[in-house]
C-alpha positions in Angstrom: 86.5 95.0 83.5 83.7 94.6 86.1 79.9 94.9 85.5 77.7 96.1 88.3 73.9 95.8 88.5 71.7 97.4 91.2 69.9 95.2 93.8 66.3 94.3 93.0 65.1 95.1 96.5 65.7 97.7 99.2 69.3 97.9 100.5 69.6 97.1 104.2 73.2 95.7 104.6 75.5 95.6 107.6 79.0 96.6 106.3 82.2 96.0 108.3 84.5 98.7 106.9 88.3 98.3 106.9 90.5 100.0 109.5 91.5 103.6 108.8 94.5 103.7 106.4 95.6 107.1 107.7 95.7 106.0 111.3 97.2 102.6 110.5 100.1 104.1 108.5 100.9 106.6 111.2 100.9 103.9 113.9 103.2 101.7 111.9 105.7 104.5 111.6 105.6 105.3 115.3 105.9 101.6 116.2 109.0 101.3 113.9 110.8 104.5 114.7 110.5 104.1 118.5 110.5 100.3 118.8 107.2 100.3 120.5 105.8 97.0 121.8 102.5 97.7 120.2 99.9 95.3 119.0 97.6 96.9 116.3 94.0 95.6 116.0 91.9 96.2 112.9 95.0 97.3 111.0 94.0 98.5 107.5 94.2 95.7 104.9 94.9 98.2 102.1 97.8 97.7 99.7 99.3 101.0 100.9 99.5 99.8 104.5 100.8 96.3 103.5 103.6 98.0 101.4 104.5 100.3 104.2 104.6 97.4 106.7 106.9 95.4 104.4 109.2 98.4 103.8 109.6 99.0 107.5 110.6 95.4 108.0 113.2 95.8 105.3 114.6 98.9 107.1 114.5 97.0 110.5 116.8 94.4 108.8 119.2 97.3 108.0 119.6 95.9 104.5 120.6 98.4 101.8 118.6 98.1 98.7 115.6 99.3 96.7 112.2 100.0 98.2 109.4 100.3 95.7 106.1 101.6 97.0 104.2 101.7 93.7 101.4 104.2 93.8 101.4 104.8 97.6 101.9 108.5 98.1 101.6 108.4 101.9 104.3 105.7 102.0 106.6 107.7 99.8 106.4 110.8 102.1 106.6 108.9 105.4 109.4 106.6 104.3 111.5 109.5 103.0 111.5 110.9 106.5 112.0 107.5 108.2 114.9 106.5 106.0 116.6 109.9 106.5 117.1 109.0 110.1 117.7 105.2 109.7 120.9 103.3 109.3 122.0 102.3 105.8 121.5 103.6 102.3 118.3 102.9 100.4 116.8 103.8 97.1 113.1 104.8 97.5 111.1 104.6 94.3 107.6 104.0 93.0 105.4 103.8 89.9 105.8 106.0 86.8 103.0 108.2 88.2 104.8 108.4 91.6 107.8 109.8 89.7 105.6 112.7 88.6 104.5 113.6 92.1 106.7 116.3 93.6 108.5 115.7 96.9 111.0 118.5 96.8 109.5 120.5 99.7 109.9 117.5 102.1 113.4 116.7 100.8 114.6 120.2 101.3 113.2 120.4 104.7 114.9 117.1 105.7 118.2 118.3 104.2 118.1 121.4 106.3 117.9 119.2 109.3 121.0 117.2 108.3 119.5 114.5 105.9 121.6 113.0 103.1 119.2 112.7 100.2 119.9 112.7 96.4 117.5 112.8 93.4 118.3 110.0 91.0 116.3 111.2 88.0 114.4 114.5 87.9 115.1 117.2 90.5 112.4 117.4 93.2 110.8 114.1 92.2 111.4 110.4 93.2 113.3 108.2 93.0 115.6 109.1 95.9 118.8 107.8 97.3 118.7 108.2 101.1 121.6 107.6 103.4 120.5 107.7 107.0 122.1 110.2 109.4 121.4 111.4 113.0 119.0 114.3 112.4 119.5 117.2 114.8 116.2 119.0 114.4 115.8 122.6 115.5 113.9 125.4 113.7 112.3 124.8 110.3 109.8 126.5 108.0 107.7 124.6 105.5 105.1 125.5 102.9 101.8 124.2 104.3 99.7 124.4 101.1 101.2 121.6 99.1 100.7 118.4 101.1 99.8 117.8 104.8 101.7 114.5 104.5 105.0 116.4 104.3 104.2 118.0 107.7 103.0 114.7 109.2 106.2 112.9 108.0 108.3 115.4 109.8 106.2 115.3 113.0 106.3 111.5 113.2 110.1 111.4 113.4 110.6 114.7 115.2 110.8 113.2 118.8 113.9 111.4 117.6 115.7 114.7 116.8 118.4 115.6 119.3 117.0 119.2 119.4 113.3 118.4 118.9 111.5 120.5 116.3 110.0 123.9 116.0 108.1 123.8 112.7 106.7 127.0 111.3 103.9 126.6 108.7 104.0 129.0 105.8 100.6 129.8 104.1 97.2 128.1 104.4 97.5 124.5 105.4 95.7 121.9 103.2 94.1 118.8 104.7 94.6 120.2 108.2 92.7 117.4 110.0 95.4 115.0 109.0 98.0 117.1 110.7 95.8 117.3 113.8 95.5 113.5 113.7 99.3 113.1 113.7 99.6 115.5 116.6 96.9 113.7 118.5 98.5 110.3 118.0 101.9 111.6 119.2 100.2 113.1 122.3 98.5 109.7 123.0 101.9 108.2 123.2 103.2 110.8 125.6 105.1 113.0 123.2 105.2 116.7 124.2 103.8 118.4 121.1 101.7 121.6 120.7 100.3 123.7 117.9 100.2 127.4 118.5 98.9 129.6 115.6 101.2 128.5 112.7 103.9 126.9 114.7 104.2 123.3 115.9 106.6 122.4 118.8 107.8 118.9 119.4 110.0 118.1 122.4 112.9 115.6 121.9 112.5 112.2 123.5 110.9 108.9 122.5 107.2 108.3 123.3 106.7 107.5 127.0 103.2 106.1 127.2 102.9 102.4 127.6 100.1 101.2 125.2 100.2 97.5 124.6 97.2 97.2 122.3 95.6 99.8 120.0 92.3 99.2 118.3 92.1 101.2 115.0 88.8 102.7 114.1 87.3 102.1 110.7 87.9 104.2 107.7 85.6 107.2 107.0 86.9 107.5 103.4 85.6 104.0 102.8 82.3 105.0 104.3 81.8 107.7 101.7 80.9 105.2 99.0 78.1 103.8 101.2 76.8 107.4 101.9 76.6 107.8 98.1 74.8 104.5 97.7 72.3 105.5 100.4 71.7 108.9 98.7 71.0 107.2 95.4 68.7 104.4 96.6 65.3 105.0 98.1 64.2 103.1 101.2 67.9 102.2 101.9 69.3 101.6 105.4 73.0 100.9 105.8 74.7 100.0 109.0 78.5 100.7 109.2 80.4 99.1 112.0 83.3 100.4 114.1 83.1 103.9 112.7 83.6 106.6 115.3 81.4 109.8 115.1 84.1 111.6 117.2 86.9 110.6 114.8 89.9 112.7 114.0 89.7 111.6 110.4 88.9 114.5 108.0 86.2 112.5 106.2 84.1 112.3 109.4 82.4 115.4 107.9 80.3 113.0 105.7 77.2 113.1 107.9 77.0 116.9 107.6 77.6 116.9 103.8 75.2 114.1 103.0 72.4 115.5 105.1 72.0 117.9 102.2 72.0 115.0 99.8 69.2 113.1 101.4 71.0 110.9 103.9 70.3 110.9 107.7 73.0 109.5 110.1 71.9 107.9 113.4 74.7 107.1 115.9 74.5 103.8 117.7 77.0 101.9 119.9 77.9 99.6 117.0 78.3 102.4 114.5 76.3 104.8 112.4 73.1 103.8 110.6 72.4 105.6 107.3 68.9 106.1 106.0 67.6 107.6 102.8 65.4 110.5 103.7 64.1 111.5 100.3 65.2 114.2 97.9 68.3 116.3 98.3 67.6 119.6 100.2 69.5 121.7 97.7 69.6 122.1 93.9 73.1 123.4 94.0 75.6 121.7 96.4 78.6 123.9 97.4 81.5 122.9 99.6 85.2 123.7 100.1 87.1 120.4 100.3 90.5 121.9 101.4 90.4 119.8 104.5 88.9 116.6 103.1 89.9 116.2 99.4 89.7 112.4 99.4 85.9 112.5 99.4 85.5 115.1 96.7 85.2 112.5 93.9 82.5 110.6 95.8 80.4 113.7 96.4 80.8 114.9 92.8 79.5 111.6 91.5 76.6 111.6 94.0 75.5 115.0 92.8 75.7 113.7 89.2 73.6 110.8 90.1 71.0 113.0 91.8 71.0 115.3 88.8 71.8 118.4 90.9 74.4 121.1 90.2 77.5 121.3 92.3 80.4 123.8 92.9 83.3 121.9 94.6 86.3 124.1 95.6 89.5 123.5 97.5 90.6 120.7 95.1 94.2 121.9 94.5 95.8 118.7 95.8 93.7 116.5 93.4 95.9 117.4 90.5 98.9 115.5 91.9 97.2 112.4 93.3 97.2 108.9 91.7 96.0 110.6 88.6 94.9 114.2 87.9 91.6 113.6 89.6 89.9 116.8 88.4 90.6 116.0 84.8 89.6 112.3 85.4 86.3 113.4 86.9 85.6 115.8 84.1 86.3 113.1 81.4 84.2 110.4 83.0 81.3 112.6 84.0 81.1 114.0 80.4 80.9 110.5 79.0 77.8 110.0 81.2 76.3 113.2 79.9 77.1 115.6 82.8 78.5 119.0 81.8 81.4 120.3 83.9 83.7 123.3 84.1 87.0 123.1 86.0 90.1 125.1 86.8 93.2 124.3 88.9 91.3 124.3 92.3 87.6 123.7 91.6 85.0 121.7 89.6 81.5 122.7 88.7 78.8 120.3 87.7 75.8 121.5 85.7 72.3 120.1 86.7 71.0 117.4 84.4 67.4 118.7 84.2 65.9 115.2 84.2 68.1 114.0 81.4 69.1 110.4 82.1 72.8 109.4 82.5 74.4 107.7 79.5 76.0 104.3 80.2 77.3 103.6 76.7 81.0 103.3 77.7 82.8 101.8 80.7 84.1 104.1 83.4 87.9 104.5 83.1 89.7 104.6 86.4 93.2 105.8 85.4 94.8 103.6 88.0 93.0 105.4 90.8 91.1 103.5 93.4 88.8 106.4 94.3 87.7 106.7 90.7 86.5 103.1 90.7 84.7 103.3 94.0 83.2 106.7 93.6 81.5 105.8 90.3 80.3 102.4 91.4 77.1 103.7 93.1 75.9 105.0 89.8 74.8 101.4 89.0 71.7 102.5 90.9 70.9 105.1 88.2 70.8 102.7 85.2 70.4 99.1 84.2 74.1 98.3 84.7 77.5 100.0 84.9 80.9 98.8 83.7 84.2 99.9 85.3 87.7 99.3 84.0 90.6 98.1 86.2 88.5 96.9 89.1 91.6 95.7 90.9 92.7 99.3 91.7 90.4 99.2 94.8 93.0 97.1 96.6 95.0 100.3 97.3 92.6 101.3 100.1 89.6 99.0 100.3 90.3 95.5 98.9 87.0 94.1 100.0 84.9 96.8 98.2 83.4 94.6 95.4 82.6 91.8 97.9 80.9 94.3 100.2 78.8 95.4 97.2 77.8 91.8 96.7 76.9 91.5 100.3 74.7 94.5 100.0 72.8 92.9 97.1 74.5 94.2 94.0 75.3 91.9 91.1 79.1 92.2 90.5 80.7 90.2 87.7 84.1 90.2 86.1 84.1 90.6 82.3 86.8 90.0 79.7 
């Protein structure tokens, strides 16, 4: 349990955010699959990235065995693809929650390309036994509305296919910016890849570009919690370093979203500067998070803290994350006195009409890092806030609690 108390004076910190987890994980896979002599600067220090790095070292050693990636969903998807084309036989598994997260769409796609993959427990779910084979590639169709990580996993290994890949996307794509990120990184390394309408073409052949060092930009998902803090604290000014305003990260939409919630973003050479501008410009915040679901929790909690209503749509992937994030949000917001209505793809928050938030119970996190970090800014709305399982932040932002202290918050572990 951790107890957070708001600063006694105006917030004016300079925060060095961690490297982008999304970019870090993609670059690690490219470096491994194509044996690139690549030095990665500002690599994410997240647990997910560390687990992926260790798993890839194990595969490099060509040792058969068990790879356990815990809660790391991206690792599960990317490693399924990597192992399908690697030497040896491995069992890929994870936490109990990971065994409830479907992977059948990716497995069937890889099987159609020649992969040897078996389910060890429940059909279409981890754990998997994967025996590496030479994947031929060719034509493939995949449902695009389940997880963009399935698509990115295929694209990252596609240049190694003897026939390349012609990938047809069926239906509306979720989290599309992450697929564009993957395509952009492949192109940076000299891979011939293009997206035309609903078809992605990847030419066979290893990356050609000689890039010795790659500096990874900071993580926009991590920035979201500081946007929330700025929205909830008057007279605040927060400087975020190494954060690119021209980023391919989906969550770089934050400046546009938080402009409605009372935060201005000024771009500088060192990174954006956030300032509190006053009241939110809307009484009912509306947004479709299909392309950026990772910041939906942060925005929902910000709206709750400001006391305004919200209609958040495009949340279909939140049901199968580290927890059922829609249900978790509903449960914890109701404990604070915020009325909500939800269905499979959306969440609505009712305005509080000047009623104060209730901080009688600790916020439960359900093993989900984003639950802990999205609720932490609410310490600005009361005398103090307690959050269970504070260690979960290590999954994406291990230094979060220390950064809160740097900003002037009181952060204390409790029994």
